[in-house]
N, CA and C atoms of all chains as a GROMACS GRO file, in nm:
protein
  600
    1MET      N    1  13.962  -5.234   2.061
    1MET     CA    2  13.875  -5.213   2.185
    1MET      C    3  13.730  -5.227   2.137
    2ILE      N    4  13.681  -5.147   2.053
    2ILE     CA    5  13.554  -5.140   2.011
    2ILE      C    6  13.533  -5.262   1.926
    3LEU      N    7  13.626  -5.329   1.860
    3LEU     CA    8  13.611  -5.444   1.785
    3LEU      C    9  13.588  -5.572   1.887
    4ASP      N   10  13.652  -5.561   2.003
    4ASP     CA   11  13.619  -5.661   2.111
    4ASP      C   12  13.487  -5.651   2.153
    5THR      N   13  13.439  -5.540   2.181
    5THR     CA   14  13.282  -5.513   2.228
    5THR      C   15  13.191  -5.571   2.114
    6ALA      N   16  13.228  -5.539   1.980
    6ALA     CA   17  13.141  -5.571   1.868
    6ALA      C   18  13.135  -5.734   1.864
    7LEU      N   19  13.256  -5.798   1.884
    7LEU     CA   20  13.279  -5.936   1.883
    7LEU      C   21  13.177  -5.997   1.989
    8GLY      N   22  13.183  -5.954   2.112
    8GLY     CA   23  13.128  -6.005   2.213
    8GLY      C   24  12.961  -6.005   2.184
    9ILE      N   25  12.905  -5.886   2.139
    9ILE     CA   26  12.776  -5.876   2.121
    9ILE      C   27  12.734  -5.977   2.001
   10ALA      N   28  12.827  -5.987   1.893
   10ALA     CA   29  12.796  -6.082   1.782
   10ALA      C   30  12.798  -6.224   1.811
   11PHE      N   31  12.891  -6.261   1.915
   11PHE     CA   32  12.888  -6.410   1.972
   11PHE      C   33  12.758  -6.437   2.048
   12VAL      N   34  12.700  -6.327   2.113
   12VAL     CA   35  12.564  -6.347   2.192
   12VAL      C   36  12.472  -6.365   2.082
   13LEU      N   37  12.461  -6.272   1.993
   13LEU     CA   38  12.350  -6.285   1.887
   13LEU      C   39  12.348  -6.412   1.792
   14VAL      N   40  12.478  -6.469   1.763
   14VAL     CA   41  12.490  -6.580   1.686
   14VAL      C   42  12.448  -6.711   1.777
   15ALA      N   43  12.497  -6.703   1.899
   15ALA     CA   44  12.463  -6.809   1.976
   15ALA      C   45  12.304  -6.816   2.008
   16ALA      N   46  12.245  -6.712   2.020
   16ALA     CA   47  12.094  -6.695   2.025
   16ALA      C   48  12.030  -6.762   1.919
   17ALA      N   49  12.091  -6.708   1.797
   17ALA     CA   50  12.032  -6.769   1.666
   17ALA      C   51  12.034  -6.915   1.655
   18LEU      N   52  12.166  -6.972   1.701
   18LEU     CA   53  12.180  -7.114   1.709
   18LEU      C   54  12.063  -7.195   1.802
   19GLY      N   55  12.048  -7.111   1.915
   19GLY     CA   56  11.936  -7.171   2.010
   19GLY      C   57  11.799  -7.168   1.934
   20LEU      N   58  11.771  -7.060   1.870
   20LEU     CA   59  11.637  -7.060   1.805
   20LEU      C   60  11.630  -7.169   1.686
   21ASN      N   61  11.743  -7.185   1.618
   21ASN     CA   62  11.744  -7.296   1.519
   21ASN      C   63  11.715  -7.433   1.584
   22PHE      N   64  11.782  -7.456   1.683
   22PHE     CA   65  11.775  -7.589   1.768
   22PHE      C   66  11.641  -7.600   1.813
   23TRP      N   67  11.576  -7.496   1.869
   23TRP     CA   68  11.443  -7.510   1.908
   23TRP      C   69  11.357  -7.556   1.793
   24ARG      N   70  11.358  -7.488   1.666
   24ARG     CA   71  11.280  -7.535   1.547
   24ARG      C   72  11.322  -7.669   1.510
   25LEU      N   73  11.447  -7.708   1.523
   25LEU     CA   74  11.471  -7.852   1.489
   25LEU      C   75  11.416  -7.955   1.573
   26LEU      N   76  11.395  -7.916   1.704
   26LEU     CA   77  11.311  -8.007   1.790
   26LEU      C   78  11.172  -8.002   1.770
   27ARG      N   79  11.113  -7.874   1.752
   27ARG     CA   80  10.968  -7.855   1.740
   27ARG      C   81  10.910  -7.891   1.597
   28GLY      N   82  10.977  -7.842   1.516
   28GLY     CA   83  10.927  -7.842   1.376
   28GLY      C   84  10.819  -7.946   1.341
   29PRO      N   85  10.701  -7.897   1.284
   29PRO     CA   86  10.596  -7.997   1.281
   29PRO      C   87  10.614  -8.087   1.168
   30ASP      N   88  10.689  -8.050   1.054
   30ASP     CA   89  10.715  -8.142   0.935
   30ASP      C   90  10.863  -8.165   0.915
   31ILE      N   91  10.888  -8.253   0.836
   31ILE     CA   92  11.024  -8.306   0.806
   31ILE      C   93  11.107  -8.193   0.736
   32PRO      N   94  11.048  -8.125   0.650
   32PRO     CA   95  11.124  -8.010   0.579
   32PRO      C   96  11.154  -7.897   0.680
   33ASP      N   97  11.075  -7.870   0.770
   33ASP     CA   98  11.114  -7.768   0.864
   33ASP      C   99  11.243  -7.809   0.936
   34ARG      N  100  11.247  -7.929   0.961
   34ARG     CA  101  11.373  -7.977   1.042
   34ARG      C  102  11.490  -7.965   0.949
   35ILE      N  103  11.478  -8.001   0.823
   35ILE     CA  104  11.583  -7.986   0.742
   35ILE      C  105  11.630  -7.829   0.719
   36VAL      N  106  11.533  -7.743   0.712
   36VAL     CA  107  11.557  -7.615   0.709
   36VAL      C  108  11.644  -7.571   0.850
   37ALA      N  109  11.592  -7.618   0.950
   37ALA     CA  110  11.671  -7.580   1.075
   37ALA      C  111  11.809  -7.633   1.081
   38LEU      N  112  11.824  -7.758   1.018
   38LEU     CA  113  11.972  -7.814   1.021
   38LEU      C  114  12.058  -7.735   0.905
   39ASP      N  115  11.989  -7.686   0.810
   39ASP     CA  116  12.067  -7.609   0.700
   39ASP      C  117  12.110  -7.475   0.772
   40THR      N  118  12.024  -7.414   0.839
   40THR     CA  119  12.049  -7.293   0.914
   40THR      C  120  12.146  -7.296   1.000
   41LEU      N  121  12.147  -7.412   1.088
   41LEU     CA  122  12.251  -7.446   1.188
   41LEU      C  123  12.384  -7.458   1.132
   42TYR      N  124  12.406  -7.508   1.010
   42TYR     CA  125  12.517  -7.529   0.956
   42TYR      C  126  12.582  -7.395   0.905
   43VAL      N  127  12.486  -7.313   0.850
   43VAL     CA  128  12.529  -7.174   0.800
   43VAL      C  129  12.570  -7.085   0.926
   44ASN      N  130  12.497  -7.089   1.036
   44ASN     CA  131  12.535  -7.014   1.157
   44ASN      C  132  12.648  -7.060   1.223
   45THR      N  133  12.692  -7.192   1.210
   45THR     CA  134  12.814  -7.236   1.258
   45THR      C  135  12.930  -7.173   1.176
   46VAL      N  136  12.919  -7.169   1.033
   46VAL     CA  137  13.010  -7.095   0.963
   46VAL      C  138  13.049  -6.957   1.016
   47ALA      N  139  12.929  -6.899   1.044
   47ALA     CA  140  12.944  -6.751   1.109
   47ALA      C  141  13.004  -6.770   1.223
   48LEU      N  142  12.984  -6.846   1.306
   48LEU     CA  143  13.049  -6.864   1.444
   48LEU      C  144  13.197  -6.869   1.430
   49LEU      N  145  13.233  -6.962   1.333
   49LEU     CA  146  13.377  -7.006   1.306
   49LEU      C  147  13.447  -6.881   1.262
   50VAL      N  148  13.384  -6.808   1.175
   50VAL     CA  149  13.451  -6.678   1.101
   50VAL      C  150  13.479  -6.576   1.234
   51LEU      N  151  13.367  -6.570   1.311
   51LEU     CA  152  13.403  -6.475   1.425
   51LEU      C  153  13.505  -6.521   1.524
   52LEU      N  154  13.512  -6.650   1.537
   52LEU     CA  155  13.616  -6.711   1.640
   52LEU      C  156  13.758  -6.681   1.564
   53GLY      N  157  13.766  -6.694   1.426
   53GLY     CA  158  13.896  -6.672   1.370
   53GLY      C  159  13.938  -6.520   1.378
   54ILE      N  160  13.828  -6.432   1.374
   54ILE     CA  161  13.876  -6.283   1.388
   54ILE      C  162  13.922  -6.264   1.528
   55HIS      N  163  13.844  -6.324   1.636
   55HIS     CA  164  13.874  -6.317   1.770
   55HIS      C  165  14.015  -6.360   1.805
   56LEU      N  166  14.060  -6.483   1.748
   56LEU     CA  167  14.178  -6.539   1.797
   56LEU      C  168  14.294  -6.499   1.700
   57GLY      N  169  14.260  -6.411   1.586
   57GLY     CA  170  14.355  -6.374   1.503
   57GLY      C  171  14.414  -6.484   1.427
   58SER      N  172  14.339  -6.592   1.397
   58SER     CA  173  14.401  -6.705   1.326
   58SER      C  174  14.327  -6.742   1.201
   59ALA      N  175  14.396  -6.742   1.098
   59ALA     CA  176  14.330  -6.787   0.966
   59ALA      C  177  14.309  -6.925   0.950
   60LEU      N  178  14.325  -7.011   1.051
   60LEU     CA  179  14.325  -7.145   1.036
   60LEU      C  180  14.176  -7.193   1.024
   61TYR      N  181  14.092  -7.114   1.084
   61TYR     CA  182  13.953  -7.149   1.100
   61TYR      C  183  13.868  -7.162   0.982
   62PHE      N  184  13.927  -7.102   0.857
   62PHE     CA  185  13.850  -7.090   0.731
   62PHE      C  186  13.838  -7.230   0.659
   63GLU      N  187  13.939  -7.301   0.687
   63GLU     CA  188  13.935  -7.435   0.613
   63GLU      C  189  13.819  -7.516   0.673
   64ALA      N  190  13.807  -7.499   0.820
   64ALA     CA  191  13.707  -7.574   0.888
   64ALA      C  192  13.552  -7.522   0.845
   65ALA      N  193  13.560  -7.380   0.841
   65ALA     CA  194  13.430  -7.326   0.786
   65ALA      C  195  13.389  -7.361   0.666
   66LEU      N  196  13.485  -7.382   0.560
   66LEU     CA  197  13.457  -7.426   0.427
   66LEU      C  198  13.405  -7.567   0.423
   67LEU      N  199  13.469  -7.651   0.492
   67LEU     CA  200  13.438  -7.784   0.520
   67LEU      C  201  13.294  -7.803   0.579
   68ILE      N  202  13.274  -7.720   0.676
   68ILE     CA  203  13.137  -7.730   0.726
   68ILE      C  204  13.038  -7.694   0.636
   69ALA      N  205  13.049  -7.584   0.562
   69ALA     CA  206  12.969  -7.527   0.461
   69ALA      C  207  12.938  -7.640   0.353
   70LEU      N  208  13.050  -7.716   0.307
   70LEU     CA  209  13.047  -7.825   0.209
   70LEU      C  210  12.946  -7.929   0.255
   71MET      N  211  12.974  -7.977   0.388
   71MET     CA  212  12.908  -8.100   0.438
   71MET      C  213  12.760  -8.052   0.460
   72GLY      N  214  12.728  -7.925   0.510
   72GLY     CA  215  12.594  -7.884   0.520
   72GLY      C  216  12.524  -7.877   0.388
   73PHE      N  217  12.571  -7.835   0.279
   73PHE     CA  218  12.519  -7.844   0.151
   73PHE      C  219  12.481  -7.975   0.103
   74VAL      N  220  12.592  -8.070   0.128
   74VAL     CA  221  12.565  -8.216   0.073
   74VAL      C  222  12.446  -8.278   0.146
   75GLY      N  223  12.445  -8.252   0.284
   75GLY     CA  224  12.347  -8.315   0.365
   75GLY      C  225  12.207  -8.254   0.331
   76THR      N  226  12.194  -8.132   0.309
   76THR     CA  227  12.070  -8.082   0.280
   76THR      C  228  12.006  -8.140   0.138
   77VAL      N  229  12.113  -8.139   0.031
   77VAL     CA  230  12.065  -8.200  -0.084
   77VAL      C  231  12.037  -8.343  -0.071
   78ALA      N  232  12.104  -8.418   0.001
   78ALA     CA  233  12.086  -8.557   0.016
   78ALA      C  234  11.946  -8.578   0.079
   79LEU      N  235  11.919  -8.495   0.191
   79LEU     CA  236  11.780  -8.520   0.266
   79LEU      C  237  11.672  -8.475   0.177
   80CYS      N  238  11.688  -8.375   0.097
   80CYS     CA  239  11.568  -8.338   0.000
   80CYS      C  240  11.548  -8.433  -0.107
   81LYS      N  241  11.669  -8.487  -0.165
   81LYS     CA  242  11.648  -8.586  -0.257
   81LYS      C  243  11.561  -8.711  -0.217
   82TYR      N  244  11.593  -8.740  -0.076
   82TYR     CA  245  11.543  -8.858  -0.023
   82TYR      C  246  11.400  -8.828   0.001
   83LEU      N  247  11.350  -8.709   0.046
   83LEU     CA  248  11.207  -8.670   0.043
   83LEU      C  249  11.152  -8.680  -0.086
   84LEU      N  250  11.224  -8.624  -0.189
   84LEU     CA  251  11.156  -8.607  -0.320
   84LEU      C  252  11.141  -8.732  -0.411
   85ARG      N  253  11.241  -8.822  -0.384
   85ARG     CA  254  11.242  -8.940  -0.471
   85ARG      C  255  11.249  -9.065  -0.399
   86GLY      N  256  11.260  -9.060  -0.276
   86GLY     CA  257  11.254  -9.189  -0.191
   86GLY      C  258  11.386  -9.251  -0.209
   87ASP      N  259  11.479  -9.209  -0.262
   87ASP     CA  260  11.615  -9.260  -0.294
   87ASP      C  261  11.718  -9.153  -0.310
   88ILE      N  262  11.837  -9.176  -0.267
   88ILE     CA  263  11.931  -9.068  -0.277
   88ILE      C  264  12.009  -9.066  -0.402
   89ILE      N  265  12.067  -9.194  -0.436
   89ILE     CA  266  12.143  -9.200  -0.549
   89ILE      C  267  12.085  -9.311  -0.638
   90GLU      N  268  12.016  -9.273  -0.753
   90GLU     CA  269  11.936  -9.368  -0.823
   90GLU      C  270  12.011  -9.440  -0.928
   91MET      N  271  13.960  -4.606   1.286
   91MET     CA  272  13.868  -4.589   1.172
   91MET      C  273  13.837  -4.716   1.124
   92LEU      N  274  13.938  -4.794   1.092
   92LEU     CA  275  13.910  -4.945   1.038
   92LEU      C  276  13.841  -5.019   1.140
   93ASP      N  277  13.862  -5.004   1.253
   93ASP     CA  278  13.796  -5.088   1.366
   93ASP      C  279  13.643  -5.063   1.370
   94TYR      N  280  13.612  -4.924   1.348
   94TYR     CA  281  13.477  -4.893   1.347
   94TYR      C  282  13.396  -4.966   1.217
   95LEU      N  283  13.464  -4.957   1.106
   95LEU     CA  284  13.417  -5.032   0.979
   95LEU      C  285  13.393  -5.190   1.018
   96LEU      N  286  13.492  -5.244   1.077
   96LEU     CA  287  13.496  -5.390   1.107
   96LEU      C  288  13.385  -5.405   1.204
   97ALA      N  289  13.370  -5.331   1.321
   97ALA     CA  290  13.265  -5.342   1.402
   97ALA      C  291  13.126  -5.335   1.357
   98PHE      N  292  13.114  -5.247   1.256
   98PHE     CA  293  12.979  -5.224   1.201
   98PHE      C  294  12.949  -5.338   1.115
   99LEU      N  295  13.046  -5.395   1.042
   99LEU     CA  296  13.006  -5.503   0.946
   99LEU      C  297  12.982  -5.615   1.041
  100ILE      N  298  13.053  -5.648   1.141
  100ILE     CA  299  13.027  -5.760   1.229
  100ILE      C  300  12.899  -5.761   1.298
  101LEU      N  301  12.852  -5.632   1.334
  101LEU     CA  302  12.719  -5.617   1.408
  101LEU      C  303  12.601  -5.635   1.319
  102LEU      N  304  12.627  -5.590   1.184
  102LEU     CA  305  12.529  -5.606   1.073
  102LEU      C  306  12.508  -5.747   1.044
  103GLY      N  307  12.619  -5.816   1.031
  103GLY     CA  308  12.628  -5.965   1.002
  103GLY      C  309  12.540  -6.050   1.108
  104ALA      N  310  12.581  -6.001   1.235
  104ALA     CA  311  12.538  -6.092   1.340
  104ALA      C  312  12.372  -6.053   1.367
  105GLY      N  313  12.344  -5.932   1.346
  105GLY     CA  314  12.206  -5.890   1.347
  105GLY      C  315  12.109  -5.959   1.244
  106PHE      N  316  12.161  -5.968   1.131
  106PHE     CA  317  12.095  -6.033   1.016
  106PHE      C  318  12.076  -6.193   1.044
  107THR      N  319  12.187  -6.248   1.101
  107THR     CA  320  12.184  -6.381   1.122
  107THR      C  321  12.083  -6.416   1.236
  108PHE      N  322  12.076  -6.319   1.333
  108PHE     CA  323  11.978  -6.347   1.441
  108PHE      C  324  11.840  -6.320   1.390
  109ILE      N  325  11.817  -6.211   1.299
  109ILE     CA  326  11.665  -6.195   1.258
  109ILE      C  327  11.640  -6.327   1.175
  110GLY      N  328  11.725  -6.375   1.080
  110GLY     CA  329  11.687  -6.490   1.002
  110GLY      C  330  11.645  -6.608   1.083
  111SER      N  331  11.714  -6.638   1.198
  111SER     CA  332  11.683  -6.739   1.299
  111SER      C  333  11.562  -6.726   1.363
  112LEU      N  334  11.535  -6.572   1.385
  112LEU     CA  335  11.410  -6.542   1.462
  112LEU      C  336  11.295  -6.580   1.358
  113GLY      N  337  11.306  -6.551   1.236
  113GLY     CA  338  11.201  -6.564   1.135
  113GLY      C  339  11.186  -6.727   1.131
  114LEU      N  340  11.292  -6.822   1.139
  114LEU     CA  341  11.269  -6.945   1.120
  114LEU      C  342  11.190  -6.992   1.261
  115ALA      N  343  11.213  -6.942   1.367
  115ALA     CA  344  11.156  -6.987   1.486
  115ALA      C  345  11.000  -6.930   1.496
  116ARG      N  346  10.974  -6.810   1.434
  116ARG     CA  347  10.846  -6.752   1.479
  116ARG      C  348  10.734  -6.750   1.365
  117LEU      N  349  10.782  -6.763   1.236
  117LEU     CA  350  10.686  -6.740   1.126
  117LEU      C  351  10.593  -6.861   1.115
  118PRO      N  352  10.466  -6.838   1.051
  118PRO     CA  353  10.361  -6.935   1.075
  118PRO      C  354  10.367  -7.057   1.003
  119ASP      N  355  10.418  -7.064   0.878
  119ASP     CA  356  10.398  -7.184   0.796
  119ASP      C  357  10.542  -7.216   0.726
  120PHE      N  358  10.552  -7.333   0.662
  120PHE     CA  359  10.686  -7.387   0.622
  120PHE      C  360  10.740  -7.284   0.524
  121TYR      N  361  10.669  -7.228   0.413
  121TYR     CA  362  10.711  -7.157   0.312
  121TYR      C  363  10.767  -7.016   0.364
  122THR      N  364  10.708  -6.975   0.448
  122THR     CA  365  10.753  -6.826   0.515
  122THR      C  366  10.870  -6.860   0.610
  123ARG      N  367  10.881  -6.987   0.658
  123ARG     CA  368  10.997  -6.996   0.749
  123ARG      C  369  11.120  -7.039   0.669
  124LEU      N  370  11.097  -7.080   0.540
  124LEU     CA  371  11.197  -7.114   0.445
  124LEU      C  372  11.255  -6.971   0.395
  125HIS      N  373  11.174  -6.876   0.390
  125HIS     CA  374  11.202  -6.751   0.337
  125HIS      C  375  11.300  -6.673   0.434
  126GLY      N  376  11.284  -6.683   0.575
  126GLY     CA  377  11.366  -6.624   0.669
  126GLY      C  378  11.515  -6.639   0.649
  127PRO      N  379  11.549  -6.753   0.695
  127PRO     CA  380  11.704  -6.787   0.699
  127PRO      C  381  11.762  -6.798   0.569
  128THR      N  382  11.709  -6.852   0.457
  128THR     CA  383  11.779  -6.853   0.345
  128THR      C  384  11.822  -6.715   0.278
  129LYS      N  385  11.755  -6.608   0.308
  129LYS     CA  386  11.801  -6.472   0.262
  129LYS      C  387  11.896  -6.392   0.381
  130ALA      N  388  11.820  -6.398   0.495
  130ALA     CA  389  11.894  -6.307   0.591
  130ALA      C  390  12.035  -6.371   0.634
  131THR      N  391  12.028  -6.502   0.636
  131THR     CA  392  12.145  -6.564   0.704
  131THR      C  393  12.259  -6.553   0.591
  132THR      N  394  12.237  -6.567   0.460
  132THR     CA  395  12.330  -6.558   0.372
  132THR      C  396  12.393  -6.420   0.375
  133LEU      N  397  12.294  -6.314   0.377
  133LEU     CA  398  12.357  -6.167   0.389
  133LEU      C  399  12.432  -6.153   0.516
  134GLY      N  400  12.399  -6.204   0.636
  134GLY     CA  401  12.479  -6.196   0.754
  134GLY      C  402  12.605  -6.265   0.743
  135VAL      N  403  12.623  -6.389   0.702
  135VAL     CA  404  12.732  -6.451   0.684
  135VAL      C  405  12.834  -6.365   0.591
  136GLY      N  406  12.767  -6.320   0.487
  136GLY     CA  407  12.844  -6.247   0.381
  136GLY      C  408  12.910  -6.114   0.442
  137ALA      N  409  12.831  -6.048   0.519
  137ALA     CA  410  12.898  -5.922   0.589
  137ALA      C  411  13.004  -5.970   0.703
  138MET      N  412  12.983  -6.080   0.761
  138MET     CA  413  13.093  -6.111   0.849
  138MET      C  414  13.215  -6.158   0.777
  139LEU      N  415  13.211  -6.234   0.657
  139LEU     CA  416  13.317  -6.265   0.586
  139LEU      C  417  13.394  -6.164   0.518
  140VAL      N  418  13.317  -6.052   0.478
  140VAL     CA  419  13.383  -5.927   0.422
  140VAL      C  420  13.452  -5.869   0.544
  141ALA      N  421  13.396  -5.865   0.657
  141ALA     CA  422  13.465  -5.800   0.773
  141ALA      C  423  13.614  -5.886   0.808
  142SER      N  424  13.600  -6.017   0.794
  142SER     CA  425  13.714  -6.103   0.813
  142SER      C  426  13.822  -6.075   0.714
  143ALA      N  427  13.770  -6.076   0.591
  143ALA     CA  428  13.859  -6.046   0.480
  143ALA      C  429  13.938  -5.927   0.496
  144ILE      N  430  13.866  -5.808   0.536
  144ILE     CA  431  13.934  -5.670   0.540
  144ILE      C  432  14.032  -5.691   0.661
  145HIS      N  433  13.987  -5.751   0.788
  145HIS     CA  434  14.077  -5.781   0.903
  145HIS      C  435  14.216  -5.858   0.861
  146PHE      N  436  14.192  -5.960   0.788
  146PHE     CA  437  14.307  -6.030   0.769
  146PHE      C  438  14.408  -5.964   0.652
  147SER      N  439  14.339  -5.908   0.559
  147SER     CA  440  14.429  -5.830   0.454
  147SER      C  441  14.509  -5.722   0.508
  148VAL      N  442  14.439  -5.637   0.608
  148VAL     CA  443  14.522  -5.535   0.669
  148VAL      C  444  14.638  -5.601   0.776
  149GLY      N  445  14.600  -5.697   0.846
  149GLY     CA  446  14.690  -5.739   0.951
  149GLY      C  447  14.794  -5.818   0.894
  150GLU      N  448  14.784  -5.898   0.778
  150GLU     CA  449  14.879  -5.976   0.729
  150GLU      C  450  14.961  -5.908   0.611
  151GLY      N  451  14.910  -5.786   0.569
  151GLY     CA  452  14.990  -5.729   0.458
  151GLY      C  453  14.924  -5.757   0.324
  152GLY      N  454  14.922  -5.885   0.285
  152GLY     CA  455  14.877  -5.950   0.153
  152GLY      C  456  14.727  -5.968   0.160
  153PRO      N  457  14.660  -5.974   0.048
  153PRO     CA  458  14.521  -6.012   0.029
  153PRO      C  459  14.502  -6.134   0.097
  154SER      N  460  14.384  -6.155   0.152
  154SER     CA  461  14.335  -6.295   0.226
  154SER      C  462  14.231  -6.333   0.140
  155LEU      N  463  14.228  -6.453   0.064
  155LEU     CA  464  14.134  -6.498  -0.033
  155LEU      C  465  14.048  -6.623   0.028
  156HIS      N  466  14.086  -6.669   0.132
  156HIS     CA  467  14.006  -6.777   0.185
  156HIS      C  468  13.852  -6.738   0.202
  157GLU      N  469  13.837  -6.619   0.264
  157GLU     CA  470  13.702  -6.584   0.289
  157GLU      C  471  13.617  -6.572   0.164
  158LEU      N  472  13.691  -6.514   0.052
  158LEU     CA  473  13.613  -6.518  -0.070
  158LEU      C  474  13.563  -6.655  -0.124
  159LEU      N  475  13.635  -6.759  -0.097
  159LEU     CA  476  13.602  -6.900  -0.128
  159LEU      C  477  13.479  -6.934  -0.051
  160VAL      N  478  13.473  -6.908   0.075
  160VAL     CA  479  13.359  -6.944   0.153
  160VAL      C  480  13.238  -6.878   0.115
  161THR      N  481  13.256  -6.721   0.083
  161THR     CA  482  13.151  -6.652   0.031
  161THR      C  483  13.089  -6.698  -0.092
  162LEU      N  484  13.180  -6.729  -0.189
  162LEU     CA  485  13.127  -6.780  -0.322
  162LEU      C  486  13.058  -6.907  -0.304
  163PHE      N  487  13.109  -7.000  -0.231
  163PHE     CA  488  13.053  -7.123  -0.200
  163PHE      C  489  12.907  -7.120  -0.149
  164LEU      N  490  12.896  -7.009  -0.034
  164LEU     CA  491  12.771  -7.006   0.023
  164LEU      C  492  12.661  -6.943  -0.057
  165PHE      N  493  12.734  -6.843  -0.147
  165PHE     CA  494  12.630  -6.765  -0.229
  165PHE      C  495  12.580  -6.860  -0.351
  166ILE      N  496  12.661  -6.956  -0.388
  166ILE     CA  497  12.606  -7.041  -0.494
  166ILE      C  498  12.525  -7.154  -0.425
  167THR      N  499  12.535  -7.197  -0.329
  167THR     CA  500  12.464  -7.305  -0.283
  167THR      C  501  12.349  -7.275  -0.222
  168ALA      N  502  12.329  -7.157  -0.138
  168ALA     CA  503  12.213  -7.126  -0.063
  168ALA      C  504  12.078  -7.135  -0.166
  169PRO      N  505  12.083  -7.069  -0.272
  169PRO     CA  506  11.966  -7.074  -0.365
  169PRO      C  507  11.922  -7.218  -0.420
  170VAL      N  508  12.037  -7.305  -0.417
  170VAL     CA  509  12.000  -7.439  -0.483
  170VAL      C  510  11.935  -7.529  -0.354
  171SER      N  511  11.991  -7.499  -0.237
  171SER     CA  512  11.932  -7.596  -0.134
  171SER      C  513  11.787  -7.517  -0.099
  172ALA      N  514  11.769  -7.389  -0.113
  172ALA     CA  515  11.630  -7.340  -0.084
  172ALA      C  516  11.536  -7.391  -0.190
  173HIS      N  517  11.585  -7.394  -0.306
  173HIS     CA  518  11.498  -7.444  -0.420
  173HIS      C  519  11.454  -7.602  -0.402
  174LEU      N  520  11.550  -7.668  -0.352
  174LEU     CA  521  11.533  -7.813  -0.323
  174LEU      C  522  11.440  -7.839  -0.202
  175LEU      N  523  11.457  -7.747  -0.104
  175LEU     CA  524  11.371  -7.756   0.011
  175LEU      C  525  11.229  -7.725  -0.030
  176SER      N  526  11.211  -7.620  -0.098
  176SER     CA  527  11.079  -7.567  -0.137
  176SER      C  528  11.008  -7.684  -0.220
  177LYS      N  529  11.096  -7.749  -0.302
  177LYS     CA  530  11.044  -7.870  -0.388
  177LYS      C  531  10.993  -7.982  -0.310
  178ALA      N  532  11.076  -8.006  -0.198
  178ALA     CA  533  11.023  -8.101  -0.104
  178ALA      C  534  10.904  -8.074  -0.033
  179GLY      N  535  10.895  -7.950   0.005
  179GLY     CA  536  10.787  -7.904   0.071
  179GLY      C  537  10.657  -7.922  -0.002
  180LEU      N  538  10.667  -7.877  -0.145
  180LEU     CA  539  10.548  -7.883  -0.232
  180LEU      C  540  10.520  -8.030  -0.256
  181HIS      N  541  10.616  -8.123  -0.267
  181HIS     CA  542  10.609  -8.268  -0.297
  181HIS      C  543  10.518  -8.336  -0.175
  182LEU      N  544  10.548  -8.286  -0.052
  182LEU     CA  545  10.485  -8.345   0.055
  182LEU      C  546  10.347  -8.267   0.088
  183ARG      N  547  10.311  -8.171   0.008
  183ARG     CA  548  10.175  -8.107   0.029
  183ARG      C  549  10.163  -8.032   0.159
  184LEU      N  550  10.266  -7.970   0.200
  184LEU     CA  551  10.268  -7.902   0.325
  184LEU      C  552  10.157  -7.785   0.321
  185ARG      N  553  10.100  -7.773   0.433
  185ARG     CA  554   9.988  -7.672   0.456
  185ARG      C  555  10.046  -7.537   0.435
  186SER      N  556   9.995  -7.442   0.344
  186SER     CA  557  10.026  -7.294   0.330
  186SER      C  558   9.920  -7.205   0.368
  187ARG      N  559   9.966  -7.094   0.418
  187ARG     CA  560   9.861  -6.992   0.469
  187ARG      C  561   9.823  -6.922   0.317
  188ALA      N  562   9.886  -6.931   0.220
  188ALA     CA  563   9.831  -6.857   0.097
  188ALA      C  564   9.719  -6.949   0.041
  189PRO      N  565   9.618  -6.882  -0.018
  189PRO     CA  566   9.536  -6.983  -0.098
  189PRO      C  567   9.580  -7.044  -0.235
  190ALA      N  568   9.544  -7.160  -0.255
  190ALA     CA  569   9.596  -7.228  -0.377
  190ALA      C  570   9.555  -7.135  -0.496
  191PRO      N  571   9.645  -7.130  -0.590
  191PRO     CA  572   9.602  -7.027  -0.718
  191PRO      C  573   9.477  -7.062  -0.784
  192GLY      N  574   9.468  -7.210  -0.812
  192GLY     CA  575   9.356  -7.241  -0.908
  192GLY      C  576   9.210  -7.204  -0.820
  193LYS      N  577   9.220  -7.234  -0.702
  193LYS     CA  578   9.106  -7.207  -0.628
  193LYS      C  579   9.062  -7.071  -0.617
  194ALA      N  580   9.162  -6.987  -0.597
  194ALA     CA  581   9.128  -6.837  -0.576
  194ALA      C  582   9.083  -6.773  -0.703
  195SER      N  583   9.136  -6.810  -0.818
  195SER     CA  584   9.092  -6.761  -0.945
  195SER      C  585   8.949  -6.814  -0.966
  196GLY      N  586   8.917  -6.942  -0.949
  196GLY     CA  587   8.795  -6.999  -0.969
  196GLY      C  588   8.700  -6.927  -0.895
  197GLU      N  589   8.730  -6.895  -0.768
  197GLU     CA  590   8.621  -6.812  -0.693
  197GLU      C  591   8.585  -6.686  -0.742
  198GLN      N  592   8.694  -6.606  -0.793
  198GLN     CA  593   8.666  -6.484  -0.846
  198GLN      C  594   8.580  -6.497  -0.985
  199ARG      N  595   8.599  -6.597  -1.062
  199ARG     CA  596   8.526  -6.607  -1.182
  199ARG      C  597   8.374  -6.640  -1.128
  200ASP      N  598   8.354  -6.724  -1.035
  200ASP     CA  599   8.216  -6.739  -0.989
  200ASP      C  600   8.161  -6.616  -0.931
   0.00000   0.00000   0.00000
């Protein structure tokens, strides 16, 4: 009962956080700002998937969360390497 | 009793996630914007994953270790990506609100 209420509030808060990240992704004055926004979007998506797993009572979503976290990290590192060196794999 | 603990952890995690993204959207320059989400969001997701681990460990009888994997991965990779992002920002010479260290000490000496 109280768990469902907390989950509802948490869904709203994380969705608002995703909206703020998306606003920074569109607005960001420089390229690193947009990369930070993308990285935070990935991490918040992991949070949203964990909440969905608790809500549905299914442990299946952790594989997806792990994959998304992995892809987000690799993407951030690749974009930063591109900005730093002008090339990803030298 | 357990439900109250889970609800507290979930609300804590969601609150930290929201505050981190608010910092990303509202803070004035790139380095402060980097500071917001990289700390707060890691802690927020960590609290939610602890809540999920407790929930599934109690519900299914045995310990649930998937969450531990995600937590470990996020806690290892968050500082690495933040470090690379700040290096990229310094490389592009983004504008910062803080005075440059050499300039500030030079003014004091004069």
